[in-house]
DRENPA-821947 format. One record per residue (C-alpha): x, y, z; residue in one letter. Coordinates in steps of 0.1 Angstrom, whole numbers, plus 5000, padded with zeros to 4 digits. Example, Ala and Ser with C-alpha at 12.3 -4.5 7.8 and 13.67 -1.06 7.14 Angstrom:
512349555078A;513749895071S;
***
This chain:
500050005000X;502850245009X;504650154978X;501550234957X;501150564974X;504750644969X;504550564932X;501450764928X;502951054947X;506051044925X;503951044894X;501751334905X;504751524918X;506451474884X;503351614867X;503151904890X;506751984885X;506351954848X;503352194848X;505152424872X;508152444849X;505952514818X;504152784837X;507252954850X;509552924820X;507152954790X;509353234778X;512153114756X;515053354756X;514153594727X;516253604696X;517853934687X;520254054660X;523753924657X;524954284650X;527754394627X;530654344651X;530753964657X;534453874659X;535153684626X;538753624616X;540253924599X;537554174612X;539454264643X;541454594646X;543854414670X;544154034670X;543553894704X;544053514704X;544853354737X;544753014720X;547553024694X;546052744672X;544852944642X;542652654631X;540352764659X;538053054649X;539153374666X;535753404683X;536453074701X;540153144709X;539753334742X;538653234777X;535653364797X;537453624817X;537553934795X;539054174821X;542554084811X;544453924783X;546853634790X;550453734786X;549854104791X;550254324821X;547254534830X;543454504833X;540554644814X;538954974822X;535454984836X;533154834862X;533854464866X;530954224866X;530453854867X;527453694849X;526653344857X;523753104851X;522652804832X;521552694798X;518152504802X;515952314779X;512652504773X;510652184771X;511852004802X;513752254823X;516752014822X;520352164820X;521952144786X;525652044791X;528452104766X;526852414752X;529352654736X;528653014744X;530453304727X;530053644743X;531353974728X;530854344735X;532154694733X;534654814759X;533855064787X;533955364763X;531555194738X;534255094712X;534354744695X;537554574684X;536254554649X;537254734616X;533554814610X;533455034641X;535455314625X;533455634632X;532255854660X;535555874679X;534056124703X;530456224712X;528856434740X;526956254768X;523256314760X;522556424796X;525756574810X;527356704778X;530656544789X;532756444759X;533156064757X;536255934738X;535555594722X;539055464725X;540555114721X;541354944754X;544554734749X;543854534781X;540254434773X;539654104757X;536454204738X;535153844733X;535453504750X;533853164752X;532452934779X;531252574777X;528552464801X;529252184826X;527151884832X;524752094853X;524452344825X;526352614844X;528452894827X;530053214838X;531753514823X;533753794840X;533854124820X;533154494823X;530054694818X;530254814781X;529655174773X;526555294755X;527255454721X;525455664695X;523655524665X;522255854652X;522956154674X;520656394655X;517756154660X;518856094696X;519355724691X;521955534712X;522555174719X;522255104757X;524954894774X;524654534762X;526354204758X;526053984727X;525753604729X;525753324704X;524653004722X;525252674705X;523752364723X;524752024709X;522651904680X;520352214683X;520052534662X;522052814677X;520453104696X;521653464691X;520553724716X;521654024737X;521354104774X;520954444790X;521854594824X;520154724854X;521454814889X;522255114911X;525955074905X;525755014868X;527355314850X;524755534834X;521955314848X;519255574845X;520155664810X;520255294800X;516755234813X;515555534793X;517255414761X;516055054763X;512355084751X;513455284720X;516555084712X;516754994675X;517654624682X;514754584707X;512354744682X;513654544653X;513154224673X;509654344681X;510154244717X;507054274740X;507554444774X;507654094789X;510253974765X;512354294770X;512154244808X;513353884803X;516654004788X;517454264814X;519854144841X;519854304876X;523354334890X;524154374927X;527354414947X;529254094954X;529154014991X;531153694990X;534553844984X;534753644952X;534753964931X;535954264952X;534254584942X;532554394914X;528854324906X;527153994902X;524353904878X;522453584870X;520853474838X;519553144826X;519353104788X;516152904779X;516752734746X;514252554723X;515052184717X;
***
């Protein structure tokens, strides 16, 4: 009798868990544009290749800590953050191990290490009027890769990228953001972008103002719910793991 109840309880519990997952995680991570500055071989202004094997695409040649470059002295400018989370199957909620994640972004002044980012060297801050110099940072890695473990976990350490102008006359700027290409095994890749929120995020108020009218957000036709799902809240690290840094958490929910 107890065995029967136990089996029944397990089955019902499994159904409840399944329904609970479906209700909570119905939102697959929205797709967004790749953008023009993905680090393909030959597109970089300065070659950064921590793995010297040139058979490996340059986008996959660097590790997941973008705050310094192996073999160089010095660290990247900007507010340091650590983003961590998991890659999860949208249907089951199970972790997706061995997922390759490529992340890339502008540096703290809003400049990419890409030949296509060749204009607007300076621009006035839209609120303060301060002149911002979009300069190359020789200590920033600009892109890196992570591979999820058996529990689906990943992490990146980087800096908060700067916002930058798209069309100053029209008042269009891209808010601070991180680009991602997520490649689960035997599954189509997911390309998306994540945005920032937090009291200690540089230009936080401006970023929140820019987000709803961002060209990428609008082109992707994100609903308010979808937009909210790709904004990451960052808080001060209280563990001593990342002194003076900020911690954010994001789970990528991928279709399978």
